[in-house]
N, C-alpha and C positions, 0 to 999 in steps of 0.2 A: 370595492369596484361596486360602483350602481348596481342594479338589479338591469337593467338596462344594455349595461355594459357586457354583462353573465349574459344574457339572452344571444347575445350577439358571439359571443366566447362559441358557448353551446353552441350556434350553426357553423361557426367556424371551425371546431372541429366535428363539426357532423361530416363537410365539405370535403377535411383533411380525408377523413377516412373513408366520404366515398371517391373521394382523387382517387389515392391511393392505390382500390380495389380496380378504380379502373385502368389503371397506370400497368399493376403489376398480375393479376386473374381481371381483366374483362368478363369474360365470357361465363363468371361463377353468377357476374351481376345481371351480366345479360339473360339467363338463363331463369333467374326469379322475377325479369318482369317480359316471360314469354317469348321474348325478343329471338333471331337466329344468333346462332353464334358467328364470329366474323372473326378473319384473320388484319383484320384490313387498319390501319392508323388511326383511323379516325376518331374510332372510341376511344384510344390511348390520348390523343391528343384532346381528348375531351376530357379525358381524366389528368393533362398536367394543367386545364384551362382550374377543373376545377380545385387541385390542388394548391395551386398558384394563390385562387383569388379568396380560398378561407387563410392564407394569408393577411389580406387585408384585412377579414371579419378576426381575427384575431389583432393582429395590430392595432387593428382599430380599436377593440374593446380596450383591450392592455390600458390605452390613452385615452378611454375616453372622451371618441370622436362621437361629440351628439351628433353635429350635424348628418356625417356620414351613415348612422346607426338610424335617424328619418330616410334618409333617402332608401335606406334597403326595405323600408317598410312598402316600399309600395312599388319597387324590383320583385321584393319577393313573394310577396302578394299577388302579383302577373301571371308569375310563373302557376299556381294552380287555372290560369284562363286557357296558358298553351297547352298542359295537359290535358287539359277536355276539352278544347280544339281537335287536340290533335287525335282522339278517342272518337272523337263525332265524327272526323276523316278518315277514321280506317287505317289511319297511319299504328296504332300499337295499342296495344290491348288495355283495358280497365285501367290495371294494377297499376299503369301510371299515373290515374289520378292517385293514390296513396300517398304518390313521393309528391306531388301539389298536396299537398292536404298538409304535410309534412314541414311543407316550406309558409303552405298559409297561418297554421299554429303557431309556428316561428317569426310570422312577420306581429297576428298581433301582439303576441306575449311580449314581443319589441313597444310595440304601438299602447299598447298599455301600460307600461314600465316607463314610457317617457311621460305619458302624460299623468301619469299618477305622481310621477318628481317633478311637475310643475304646479 
């Protein structure tokens, strides 16, 4: 498995875990972010989406789908921009930026791995 595929696999596992937590015990995750607890279904829908999206990352990694890796560099990198905007707009506490940093770090790891393998 290439380094870029490994970075995607790690990210897929991260999404798998985050999705599972949001599906099973969403209020634990919300509490860590300083967000109010909810019994509404929307947070579990997000968990389901993350869980299913994780399968794309894991299967993409296992099949060395380099074009997919390249696409995710831009989308994962943009997550931090959205999270900063959400904080600046007062929608959420600054702790959300930490999750954006994780996305950005993963995107940079994949980008560097792709570049070094060319």
